[in-house]
C-alpha positions, 0 to 999 in steps of 0.5 A: 633896227629890225633889219640889222637884227635879222641880218645878224641872225642870218649870219649866226645861222650860217655860222652854226651850220656843221660844215667844218671838220671840228663841228661835224660831230655837233649834229643839229644842235647849234643850228637848231637852237639858232633857227628856233631863235630866228623863228621866234624873232621873226614872229615877234617882228611880224606881230610888232612886239620887237 
């Protein structure tokens, strides 16, 4: 379960990167938020709370 969740979150982080013309003006907002979520989930996985 944790591995599947980690793979999905990595895909979300890649998808949130502002590399397309319509999303260049978004800045670091989407990737920053998803990166923060990934960090929190990794900490929860390492401590065994998830």
